[in-house]
N, C-alpha and C positions, 0 to 999 in steps of 0.2 A: 874728580874720580878717584884719585889715590886715597884721599881721606876716607871716602865711603868704603873702599875695599879694605883699608886698614881697620876701620871701625867694625865692619862685618866680621873680619877675621878674629879680632880680639874678643868680641862678644861670643862668637862661636867657641873660641878656645876656652874662655872663662867658664861658660856653661858646660862644655863638653868634659872638662877636666876637674872642675871645682878648685883649680888653683887660686892662690891669693893674688891680690893686685900686685904686690911687690914681686912676687915670682914671675908673673907675667911680664913685668917691666924689665926683669933681668934676663929674659930669654934671649939667646943669640940664635942666629940663622941655623947654625950647626946643631943646635939642640933638638931640631925636628928630624926625626928618622922616618922618612916617607915609606920606606919598605916595610919596617916594622909597625908603622902607624902609631908611633910614640913620640913623646917629648921628654927630654931630660930637664928636671926642674931643680934649682938650687933653693932648698927651703930654709926655714928658721934653724938657726944654730948651725948653718953651713951643711945641713943634711941634704944629700942628693937623692932623688928618687926618679924613677921612670914611670910615666903616667901614659896609659892608652889614650889615643886621639881618635875619634870617630871620623868617618868619611866626610860629613858635612863641614866639620872643622878643618880637616886636612885640605879639602877643596878650597875653602875660604883662605886659608894660609897660602896655598899655592897660587891662587888668584892675586893675592896682595903681593906675594914675592915676585911674580912675573910681570904683573901689569901696573902695580901701584908703588911698591917700594923704590924701584929705580928712579922715579921721578922726585923722590924726597931725599935720596942719598946725598950726603955732603961730606965735608972733611971731618965732622964729628960723629958720623954714623957708626963707624967700626963694624963690628959683627952683629950689632943689635937687630933683633928680629923686627920689633915694632918701633917705628920712628915718630917723633913729633913733627910738627910742620915746619920746623927750622932744620930738620935733618938729623938732630941728635936723638939719643935713646928717649923714648916716650917716658914721662914721669907719672907717678900715681895719681896726682891731681888731674892730669889730662884724661887719664883712663876713667876716672870717677865721673868726670864731666861727660865723657862720650856715653858711659853706661846710662847715666841719669837721662840724658837727652834722647838717646835711642829708645830706651824703654817707654819714656813719656810719649814720643812720637808714635810708638806702636800701640799706645793705649793700654800698656801693661802697668800694673801697679808699681810705683816707684820703689824698688827694693835696693837699688845700688848694687855694686859688685859683690858685697858679702852675701847679698840675697840671692845672686846667681850661684855662688858657692853653696849656700844652703839648699837651694832648689836642686842643684846637681846631686848633692848628698842624699836628699830626701827621695829623689826619683830613683837613684841606685838602690836605695833600701827597699823602696816600695816595688821595685822590679825584681827583688829576690837576692840582691847582693848581701853577703854576710857583713857584719859590723866590722870584723878584722880587715876585710878587704877595703872597705870604705875608709877605715882609719889609715891604711897604707896609701891610698889614693890622695887623701887630703893632707897627708904629712903630719898627722898628729902623733906626738910622742906617747900620749896616754889614751887608752881606750875610753876613759871617762870623758875626755873632751869630745870625742866622737859621738858619744851618747846624747849629746845636746841635739844632735840632728835627727834623732830618732822619734820625734813626736809623731806617733801613729794616729792617723785619723780614726775617729769613732766608727766610721763606716767600715774601714778595713779591719779594725779590731772586731766589730760585730760579725763580719763575714768569716773571719778566722775562727771565731767562737762558734758560729752556727755550723761550720764545716767540721770542726774538730771535737767539740764537747758532745759527749753521748746524751746529755740531758738538755741540749739547747732547745 
């Protein structure tokens, strides 16, 4: 049961926030601010950022922390939010295995953790978030890096054209 709660929580966090696998593995319990519904993430180059966390992800993290994490805590756990089966901080390989297995079991195309990051960014942009906000959430130093995630579907482009162009 502990592994299932952990797996659910890490999947929810990856999709809800778009953080990198390495960032997820580096999270500590105190990085989650339940009142503000945010997590503090240490990104590339040691840059710290605060990322909003939706209620489904927060609920999954709470369930993991209350009902799952205590059964895996050991001498090597420290403050790590996500633990491996031996009680130490979970590593990136284990997270990738979990993501591939859980997506496969759900019948979702196998996209891996970076696919969840890409999907989160795409959903934010399609939902109306501006590119600069998505850049900040993803922890990109350059806006150009974020633009990779802006592949707009032809249907959305056509709808915007029909709505906005006077001669459509």
